[in-house]
C-alpha positions in Angstrom: 172.9 -32.5 51.7 170.3 -32.6 54.5 167.5 -30.0 54.9 169.4 -28.5 57.9 172.4 -27.9 55.6 170.6 -26.6 52.6 172.1 -23.7 50.7 169.8 -20.9 49.5 170.7 -18.8 46.6 169.1 -15.9 44.8 169.9 -14.7 41.3 169.5 -10.9 40.9 169.4 -9.1 37.6 169.4 -5.3 37.6 169.0 -3.0 34.7 169.9 0.7 35.3 168.9 3.6 33.1 168.6 7.3 33.3 165.4 8.5 35.0 163.2 10.3 32.4 161.0 13.3 32.9 158.1 12.7 32.8 158.5 9.1 33.9 156.8 7.7 30.9 157.5 7.3 27.2 155.5 8.5 24.2 152.4 6.4 24.9 150.4 5.0 27.8 147.9 2.3 27.1 145.4 2.3 30.0 143.3 -0.7 30.8 139.7 -0.2 31.8 140.4 -1.7 35.3 143.9 -0.1 35.7 144.9 1.3 39.1 144.7 4.8 37.7 142.5 6.1 34.9 143.5 8.1 31.8 142.7 11.5 33.4 144.9 10.8 36.4 147.7 9.6 34.1 147.4 12.8 32.1 147.4 15.0 35.2 150.6 13.2 36.3 152.4 14.0 33.1 151.0 17.5 32.9 152.7 18.3 36.2 156.1 17.7 34.5 155.3 18.4 30.9 152.2 20.7 30.7 150.0 20.3 27.7 152.3 17.8 25.9 150.0 14.8 26.1 146.5 14.0 24.9 143.9 11.4 25.9 142.2 9.3 23.2 139.2 7.4 24.7 138.6 3.9 23.3 135.6 1.8 22.7 137.5 -1.4 23.3 136.9 -4.6 25.4 139.7 -3.9 27.8 141.6 -0.7 26.8 140.0 2.4 28.2 142.2 5.0 26.7 145.6 5.9 25.2 147.6 8.8 26.5 150.0 10.0 23.8 152.5 12.7 23.2 150.9 15.3 21.0 154.0 15.8 18.9 153.5 12.3 17.4 150.2 13.6 15.9 152.1 16.1 13.8 154.0 13.2 12.1 151.2 10.6 11.7 147.4 11.0 11.5 145.7 10.1 14.7 143.6 7.3 13.2 146.6 5.5 11.8 148.7 5.9 14.9 145.9 4.6 17.2 145.3 1.7 14.9 148.9 0.7 15.1 149.1 1.2 18.9 146.0 -1.0 19.4 147.2 -3.8 17.0 150.4 -4.2 18.9 149.3 -3.1 22.4 146.3 -5.4 22.7 148.7 -8.4 22.2 150.2 -7.8 25.6 147.8 -5.5 27.5 144.9 -6.5 29.7 142.2 -4.6 31.6 144.4 -4.2 34.8 147.5 -2.9 33.1 149.0 0.4 32.2 151.6 -0.2 29.4 154.1 2.5 28.5 155.5 2.4 25.0 158.1 4.3 23.0 157.6 4.8 19.3 160.0 6.1 16.8 158.6 7.6 13.6 160.7 8.3 10.6 159.2 10.1 7.6 160.8 9.4 4.3 160.4 12.0 1.5 161.5 11.7 -2.1 160.7 14.5 -4.6 161.5 15.3 -8.2 162.1 18.8 -9.3 162.2 20.2 -12.9 165.6 21.4 -14.0 
């Protein structure tokens, strides 16, 4: 086939899902050179879900802060949750990124009672 007769093709993949309010998940990992900072991200979610998210500032080479849903802190201590988020998040994040993450926490309880 000559260049004048070339065929162009494009492959398109589309994933559709329901729009969520607010348009984020449970967690935002904000890089220290991201287009918006953690305070702006929190203001954005506060418009749609007032007082549901908290900012945790980081002393980290490229992550400035983590914005997380406050309800998660009633299920897991903040220190353990932040450690887990950092361990996994820093594998894919960089200074320019804002990563959204969803986390599912299941608490298992087993107790014995006297009969």
